[in-house]
N, C-alpha and C positions, 0 to 999 in steps of 0.2 A: 504494500500500500504506500503510495506517495504521500508525503506530508502536505498539509494545506499550505498554499502559497499565494500571496497577493503581491501586486506591484502598484506602487503609488508614484505617479509621474512627478518629477522635480527637475531642477536645473543644477548644474555645477556652478561654482563661483564665476565662471566665464560665460554663463548664459546658455551653455549647451544642454540639450535635452538629455535627461538621465532618468533613472528609476531607483527608488528605494524598495528593497524587497523585504517582505515580512513573511516569516514562515513559522510553523509550529514544529518543534522537535521534542518528542515525548511530552512532558508537561511544562515546557518552556517556550516562550515567544522569542524568536531570533530576528533582529534587525540587521540587514546586510546593506551597508551604504553603497552608493555608486562608486566607481573608480575615483580615487582621489580623496575618499573618505569625507566628503562634504556634500550636503544636500541643501539646496536653497528652495524653500517651498512658499508658494503664494498662500493667501488666507484660505482659499478653496482647497488647495492641495493639503493643507494642514488639517482641515476638517475631514477630508478623505482619509488621511492617515489615522485620525482618531477613530473613525468608523472601522477601519481595517484592524486596528489594534484591539478594539472591542470584540470583533469577531474572532480574532486569533486567541484572545484570552478565554473566550468561551470554549474554543476547541481544546485549549490546554487544560481547562478545568474538566472537560469530558474525559481526557486521558487519565487525569489524576483520580477521578472518581471510581 
């Protein structure tokens, strides 16, 4: 079974399109930054990240239960 995975669009500090990856590994949520380890998010992208993190936390809770 593959772990749940989400991608949130963002930019790097130079304005290039990138993605922040959120995945669930066992009972933990893992954030994988784009190359360069920086993610610049708009207000809407930040809201999207919040929703994705909430979904990932729910999946991690299911694994732990």
